[in-house]
N, C-alpha and C positions, 0 to 999 in steps of 0.2 A: 160376254156382258161385263166381265171384270174390267175390260178396257174402258167401258163407258163410265164407270165410277171414278177411275183415275183421271179421266179427262175432266170431269166435273170438279174433282178435287184440285187439279192443276189450275183450272180456270178460276176457282175460288181463291186459290193462293195468289194468282196473278192479280186478280181484282183487289184483294186485300193489300198487296204490295203497292199497287198503283195508288190506292187510297191513302196508304201510309206516307208515300212520297209526296202526294198532293197536299196532305195535311201538314207535313213538314214544310213544304214550300210556302203555303199560305201563312203558317206560323212565322217563318223567316221574314216574309214581306210585311206582316203586321208589326213584328218586332222592330224592323228597320224604320217603318213609318213612325212608330212611337218614339224611337231614338231621335229621329229628325225633329219631331214635335218638341221633345224635351230640350234639344239643342237650341231651337228657336226661342223657347220660353226662357232659357238661361241667357241668351243673347239679349232678349228684351229686358230682362232684369238688370243685366250689366249696363245697358244703355238708358235705363229708366231715369236716372238723374240727368245724364248728359243731354237728353232730348229736350229738357226744360231750360236749357241755357241758350241765350241768343245775344248777339252784339250787332249794333248798327250805329250809323252816323246821322245826326240831324241837329238842327239848331236847338239851343236851350238857353233860357235866361238865367244868368248867374245871380248871386245874392244881391247884387247892386242893380238888378233889372236890365243889365246889358246882355243883349243876345249874342251868343257866340256858338260856333260850330263845336259839337262835343261828341265824343265816343260814349255810347251807352252799353253797359253789360247788364243783362237782366237774368237773375237766377230765380226761376219760378218753382224750384224744388223746395223740399222741406229741410234740406241739409245745405251747409255752406259749400262753396267751391273754392279751391286754393290755387295759388301760383298762376293767377289769371294774367295773361298778357295778350295784347292786341298788336296786330301788324300795324306799324306806324308809317309804312311806306305809302306815300300819296300816289294816286294813279299817274302814270307817266314819269315818276321819279326814278332815280337810280336805286341800286341795291344797298346803299350805304346807310340808310336810316335804321335805327334800332327800334325794338318793340317797346310799346308802352306797357310797363309792368304795373298791374293794379294790386296784385296780391290776393286778398280774400274778398269774396262777394257773399254777404250773409244770405240766408234763405229768404225768399220772397222779396228781395230788394233789387233795385237798379242802382248801379254805381256809374257816375259820369266823370269823364276826364276831358279837359279841353283838347281839341284836335289841333295838330300843327297848322300854321297858316297856309302851307302849301295845299292842304285839302280844300280850302275855300275856292281855289281857282277852278276846280273841276266839280264842285258840289252842285247838284241840281235838285235832288229830293232825297228824303230818307233812303238810305241804302245799307245793306248788310256789310259788315267788315269781318275779316278773319279773326278768330279768337282761339286761344289755346288755354286749357285749364286742367287741373286735377279734380276728379270727383271725390266724394267722401270716402270711396273705397280705394283711393290711390291710383286710379286708372287715368292716364293722360289722354285727353281728347282734343281734337281740332275741328272747328266748324269753319268752312271756307266762305268766300264771298257769295257763293250760290246757295249756301245753307246746308251743304253736304257735311254730315257728321262722320268722322272717322276716328278710330282708336289709333293712337300714335305709339309705336314701339320705341321705348327708350333704350338708348345704347347702354350696354352693361347690365341690362335687366334680363 
């Protein structure tokens, strides 16, 4: 009968070990899931201002009432954006055109700049344009013509 007691004790030890390993595994899975959730929340906070910035091309009446094609950069965030520049390259043009530098766009405002005449040849309707800017945290962002927002790694940083 002494053998029966040791078998029960061994089974209890095995069951306890399996339970401990299972609890550890569940804990690791939950910890990893929480870590991913925090990373996602951090990423959303980092992108919070950048997602509120857009740029497009459409006609606009200047101070004299003359309609002209213009770049528009809108900052819907509560903080300014800095070092704003637009791709000045007209569709179908070569690579030799320089960016249109705007500088600062205040919070809640839209800044307009006349578009080069070459843009009028291909203009059909309002369309997004590529914009690059620094957010208030010093992070460099680029939104392309399709609206995709990406963080830009600066050289030397």
